[in-house]
N, C-alpha and C positions, 0 to 999 in steps of 0.2 A: 503494501500499499504507499502510495507516494504522496507528499503535500504540496499544494499548488499554490505559487503566489502570483496571483493576477496583478500585472501594473497596470497604468494608469488609461493607457490608449486602449487596452482589451477591456477595461471596466466601463471606459466611455462608450463603447460598444454593445456593451451587455446592457447597459442603462438605456440607449437608445432601442434595442430591440425590444427592452420590456415593455417600450411604449407604443411601439411601432408593429410589431410582428413575433408575436407569442410562439408562434408555432415554431418558427427558426430559432429562436431564444431556448425554447426545451430541447429542440435538435442538440444546439451548441452545448448546453447543459449535460445533455446526455454522453456526449464524446467527452465532455471535460471529466465527467463521472468515469467513463470508458479507460480513459488516459489515468487517473489516479490508482485504479483498480490494477491494469494489467496493461503498462507503459508498451513494450516492445510486442506485444501481442495485437495492438490495435490494428485495426484495417486502416487503410489511407494513409498512415504515417510515412512521410519518405524525408530523408535526409537530405537537406538543400545546400548544407555546406557544414564541413566539419560537425560541429555539435549542436546546430542548429535545425530543427525538425519543423517540418508541416503538415498538418492535419486537414482533410476538406472536410467539411460537414456542407451540404447543400451548394451554395454558390458562396459560402466562406471560406476563408483560412483561417486557422491557428497556428500561429508561428509562435515556437516552445525550445527552451532549452532545459537540460536536465543541469541541478546544481553540482560543480565539481568538488566541493566541500563537502556539502550536506547531500550524499548520494539519494536520499530519498525525498528530495524537494524538486519540482518542476517547476520553471517560470513560464508564464504565460506572457508573452508580450505585445502580441497583435491579433485581434480578430478582425478582420476586413473582407469587403468583397473581393470576389475573384478577379485576378487581373492576370496574374501568372507572367509577369515579364520579369526578363533578367534585370531590368532597372528596376523596378520596384523592390525586388527581392534583395538588390545590392543596397537599395537606400534603407531598408530595415534591416539587413545585417549590420551594417554601420552604426544604427540606432542601439541594436540589439549588444554588441562589442562595447560601446561606449557607455552603456548602462551597466552592463556585467562587470565593468573596471572597476566602476564607482562602487559597486555593491562587494565585490572581494576583496576590495582592498581596506 
């Protein structure tokens, strides 16, 4: 069993979906629950760069990392509508790396 840390950008998306589309919100919550229970057995989880992973849920993407110090902690960084462009992933990779260095120092 893993602990989730949901960061600001992901929380904003969840708050938005809470008001606009509860079906998608429930689907994302189910995906997060699945990630908590069985991280590497979850379907549609792809490694997009070294230790950054992506899970597809409906037309949304959940970007996450596994904590290197606390092995049972998973960081959820972004929950965003599907774009799948290298440019977007590069932007989010930079965001995640910058924020991880703040957390781990």
